[in-house]
C-alpha positions as CSV (number, residue, x, y, z in Angstrom):
1,M,70.1,111.2,100.9
2,R,70.5,110.9,96.9
3,I,73.0,108.4,95.9
4,G,74.3,108.0,92.5
5,L,75.7,104.7,91.2
6,H,78.4,104.3,88.4
7,L,78.8,101.1,86.8
8,H,81.7,99.5,85.1
9,P,81.2,99.2,81.4
10,N,80.5,95.6,81.5
11,Y,77.3,96.7,83.5
12,Q,75.4,93.2,82.6
13,S,77.5,91.3,84.4
14,L,76.8,93.3,87.8
15,A,72.8,92.5,87.7
16,K,72.7,90.8,91.2
17,P,75.6,93.2,92.9
18,L,73.6,96.1,91.6
19,Q,70.4,94.6,92.8
20,A,71.8,93.9,96.4
21,I,73.0,97.6,96.9
22,T,69.9,99.6,95.3
23,D,67.7,97.2,97.3
24,F,70.0,97.9,100.7
25,L,69.4,101.3,99.9
26,I,66.2,101.7,99.6
27,S,65.4,99.4,102.6
28,K,67.3,102.7,104.2
29,N,65.2,105.1,102.6
30,Q,67.6,106.6,100.3
31,Q,66.9,107.4,96.6
32,V,68.9,105.7,94.2
33,I,70.0,107.3,90.8
34,L,71.5,105.4,88.1
35,P,72.7,106.7,84.3
36,A,69.8,106.5,81.9
37,S,72.6,104.5,79.8
38,V,71.8,101.6,81.9
39,A,67.9,101.9,81.9
40,Q,67.7,98.2,80.3
41,L,68.2,96.8,83.5
42,S,65.2,98.5,85.2
43,G,63.0,95.3,84.7
44,E,65.4,93.6,87.2
45,L,65.8,96.5,89.9
46,S,63.2,98.3,92.2
47,S,60.8,100.7,91.0
48,A,61.9,103.2,93.3
49,V,65.1,103.5,91.2
50,K,65.5,106.7,89.1
51,F,67.5,107.2,85.9
52,L,68.8,110.0,84.6
53,A,71.2,111.4,81.9
54,D,74.9,110.9,82.8
55,E,75.5,114.6,82.8
56,K,72.7,115.3,85.3
57,I,73.5,112.8,87.9
58,P,76.6,114.6,89.5
59,K,74.3,117.6,90.4
60,A,71.4,115.4,91.4
61,V,73.3,113.7,94.0
62,D,74.8,114.2,97.8
63,A,77.3,111.3,96.9
64,M,78.5,108.9,94.3
65,F,79.2,105.0,94.7
66,S,81.5,103.4,92.0
67,I,80.7,99.7,91.3
68,G,83.4,97.6,89.4
69,G,87.1,98.1,90.2
70,D,89.9,100.9,90.6
71,G,89.3,101.9,86.8
72,T,85.3,102.3,87.3
73,F,86.2,104.6,90.4
74,L,88.2,106.8,88.4
75,G,85.5,107.3,85.9
76,A,82.8,108.1,89.0
77,S,85.7,110.6,90.2
78,R,85.8,112.5,86.7
79,L,82.1,112.9,86.8
80,M,82.2,114.1,90.5
81,A,85.4,116.0,90.1
82,K,84.5,119.7,90.7
83,T,81.2,118.9,92.6
84,D,82.9,118.9,96.1
85,K,80.9,115.6,96.6
86,P,82.6,112.4,98.3
87,V,83.2,109.1,95.9
88,L,82.9,105.4,97.6
89,G,84.0,102.4,95.5
90,I,82.6,99.0,96.2
91,H,84.9,96.4,94.1
92,T,83.4,93.6,92.4
93,G,86.6,91.6,91.6
94,G,90.4,91.8,93.1
95,L,91.4,94.0,95.9
96,G,91.5,97.8,94.8
97,F,93.5,100.7,96.4
98,L,90.7,103.0,95.3
99,A,87.5,100.9,95.4
100,D,88.3,98.9,98.8
101,V,84.3,98.1,100.1
102,S,83.7,94.7,99.1
103,L,80.4,92.7,98.2
104,E,81.0,91.2,101.4
105,N,80.9,94.2,103.7
106,F,79.0,96.9,101.6
107,E,75.9,96.8,103.7
108,E,78.1,97.6,107.2
109,R,79.9,99.9,105.2
110,I,77.0,101.9,103.6
111,A,75.4,101.8,107.1
112,D,78.1,103.5,108.5
113,F,78.1,106.1,105.7
114,L,74.5,107.0,106.2
115,S,75.2,107.2,109.9
116,G,78.2,109.5,109.6
117,N,80.5,106.9,111.0
118,Y,83.2,107.6,108.3
119,K,85.9,109.7,107.1
120,I,86.7,111.9,103.9
121,E,90.0,111.8,102.4
122,Q,91.2,114.8,100.4
123,R,93.5,113.3,97.2
124,S,95.3,115.6,95.1
125,V,94.3,115.8,91.5
126,L,96.8,116.6,88.5
127,G,96.0,119.3,86.0
128,A,97.1,119.6,82.2
129,Q,97.1,122.2,79.8
130,L,98.0,121.1,76.1
131,I,98.7,123.9,74.2
132,F,98.1,124.3,70.4
133,P,99.0,126.9,67.7
134,Q,95.2,128.0,67.7
135,K,93.8,126.8,71.2
136,M,94.4,125.2,74.5
137,E,92.7,122.2,75.9
138,S,92.4,121.1,79.6
139,F,92.6,117.8,81.5
140,F,92.7,116.4,85.1
141,A,94.1,113.4,86.4
142,F,93.6,111.5,89.6
143,N,96.4,108.9,89.2
144,D,98.3,110.4,86.0
145,F,99.1,111.6,82.8
146,V,101.2,109.5,80.2
147,I,103.3,110.5,77.5
148,D,102.8,107.6,75.1
149,K,104.8,106.7,72.0
150,G,102.1,104.7,70.4
151,N,103.3,102.6,67.6
152,V,106.3,104.0,67.3
153,P,108.9,101.5,67.2
154,N,111.9,103.5,68.8
155,M,112.3,105.4,71.7
156,I,111.0,109.1,71.9
157,K,112.8,111.9,73.6
158,V,110.7,113.8,76.2
159,R,112.6,117.3,76.9
160,T,111.1,118.4,80.4
161,Y,111.2,121.7,82.3
162,V,110.4,122.3,86.1
163,D,109.1,125.9,87.1
164,N,110.6,127.2,83.5
165,H,113.9,125.5,84.1
166,Y,115.5,122.8,82.0
167,F,115.3,119.5,83.7
168,N,115.8,116.5,81.5
169,T,115.5,115.1,78.3
170,Y,114.2,111.3,78.6
171,R,115.2,109.2,75.8
172,A,112.4,106.6,76.6
173,D,109.3,104.4,75.8
174,G,107.3,107.4,77.4
175,L,107.1,109.2,80.7
176,I,104.6,108.9,83.6
177,I,103.8,112.2,85.7
178,A,101.6,110.7,89.0
179,T,99.7,111.9,92.0
180,P,100.5,110.0,95.1
181,T,97.2,108.2,94.3
182,G,98.8,107.3,91.3
183,S,102.1,105.9,92.4
184,T,100.6,102.6,93.0
185,A,99.6,102.4,89.5
186,Y,101.5,102.6,86.5
187,S,104.1,104.5,87.9
188,L,104.9,101.6,90.5
189,S,105.6,99.2,87.5
190,A,107.5,101.5,85.7
191,G,109.8,101.6,88.9
192,G,108.5,104.5,90.6
193,P,108.1,104.9,94.4
194,I,105.3,104.2,96.5
195,I,103.8,107.8,97.9
196,A,101.7,108.0,101.2
197,P,98.4,109.7,99.7
198,D,98.6,112.5,102.1
199,L,101.7,114.0,100.6
200,N,101.9,117.0,98.4
201,V,104.3,115.8,95.9
202,I,104.2,114.9,92.5
203,V,106.3,111.8,90.6
204,I,108.0,111.9,87.3
205,A,108.6,108.1,86.4
206,P,110.3,107.2,83.1
207,I,109.1,104.3,80.8
208,C,112.1,101.9,80.3
209,P,114.8,104.8,79.7
210,H,117.8,104.4,77.7
211,S,119.9,105.3,80.1
212,L,120.5,103.5,83.7
213,S,120.8,107.3,85.1
214,A,117.1,108.1,84.1
215,R,115.6,107.3,87.6
216,P,112.1,108.7,89.1
217,V,112.2,111.9,90.5
218,V,109.7,113.7,93.1
219,L,108.9,117.0,93.2
220,A,106.8,119.2,95.3
221,D,103.3,119.6,93.8
222,S,103.6,123.6,94.2
223,Q,105.9,123.0,90.9
224,T,104.6,123.2,87.4
225,I,106.1,120.5,85.1
226,R,106.5,121.6,81.2
227,V,106.9,118.9,78.3
228,D,108.0,120.6,74.9
229,C,106.0,118.3,72.2
230,S,108.3,120.2,69.3
231,E,110.3,116.9,69.4
232,L,107.5,114.3,69.3
233,N,106.4,112.4,66.2
234,S,102.6,112.5,65.4
235,D,102.0,108.9,67.0
236,V,102.7,110.1,70.3
237,S,99.5,110.7,72.7
238,L,98.6,111.9,76.2
239,I,96.8,109.3,78.1
240,V,94.8,110.5,81.0
241,D,94.1,108.0,83.9
242,G,94.5,105.2,81.3
243,Q,91.1,106.0,80.0
244,I,91.1,109.2,77.8
245,R,93.8,109.2,74.7
246,V,94.6,112.6,73.3
247,P,96.7,112.8,70.3
248,L,99.9,115.6,70.6
249,Q,100.1,115.9,67.2
250,Q,100.5,119.8,66.5
251,S,100.8,120.6,70.1
252,E,103.6,122.4,71.2
253,K,103.6,121.8,74.9
254,I,102.1,120.5,77.9
255,E,102.0,122.1,81.1
256,I,101.0,119.8,84.2
257,R,100.4,121.3,87.7
258,R,98.4,120.5,91.0
259,A,94.7,121.3,90.1
260,D,92.7,123.8,92.4
261,F,90.6,121.0,93.8
262,T,90.8,117.5,95.5
263,L,88.8,114.0,95.0
264,K,86.9,113.3,98.2
265,V,87.1,109.8,99.0
266,I,84.9,108.0,101.6
267,R,86.9,105.8,104.3
268,F,86.0,103.8,107.3
269,K,87.2,103.3,110.8
270,G,89.8,100.8,110.1
271,D,90.7,101.7,106.7
272,N,94.5,101.8,106.5
273,F,96.5,102.9,103.3
274,F,99.7,100.6,104.6
275,Q,97.5,97.5,105.4
276,T,96.1,97.7,101.8
277,L,99.4,98.4,100.4
278,R,100.6,95.0,102.4
279,T,97.7,93.1,101.1
280,K,98.0,94.0,97.9
281,M,102.0,93.5,97.4
282,N,101.9,90.5,99.7
283,W,104.3,92.0,102.2
284,G,105.2,90.9,105.9
285,L,104.1,87.3,105.1
286,D,106.0,84.4,106.5
287,A,106.3,81.1,105.1
288,R,102.8,79.9,105.8
289,G,101.4,83.1,104.3
290,N,100.7,84.8,107.6
């Protein structure tokens, strides 16, 4: 099997765990492929590791392992988005919702994967089309799209429609439109609900709204959300998964709907969203922390 490895941008700090993971995969007769951008690490890795240009890796591999945190996992997912190939997250820091294999159990988990002892979770993805007077740009998000006010000192007005019906004009610091996966990310910190990842819904969560009546809303993911950009000033941007910023200056509208593909996440026996949630949120603990 050909396994691609996607690394946290600060990959220099990952030399030791990267070596351990590559050595283990090679010991299991797997081909390991790394991006050419990290070829400077080649002296610390097995000579059996292969380096390819980043854009060539998705077609060359059978699965992608991300090494970092949830942000690194999202970057790996972006590369693999439309390939129909699975992604596994190995976290190198705190517990993640997406990258939940640890450096302590990666050998056991990878062995399970290679023996077929795993399952695939299908996570929904959102697609956005930005309409400009002379062009259209498309993006997709696994966590969320955020209408961000940038350096504007005052609140912005975000006029929204659902299935071409006027919905609400949010006066707020911004607006989050999230998948169930993204409900535990920025949307959660903005007061949005926690959504089980297998539900077919979209969350709209305003950021610090002016009105207390502007509450988070859950919609069916069969619906289309439209944002009128005509009243937004030049500093406002669309942020994709917290990683890509797209200025909305000159844009006319944004249309957001469920994408026609899903993200395939590798999971194992015993993995449980609610267990991860309890650990992450410190729920269910008594006075002794048990």
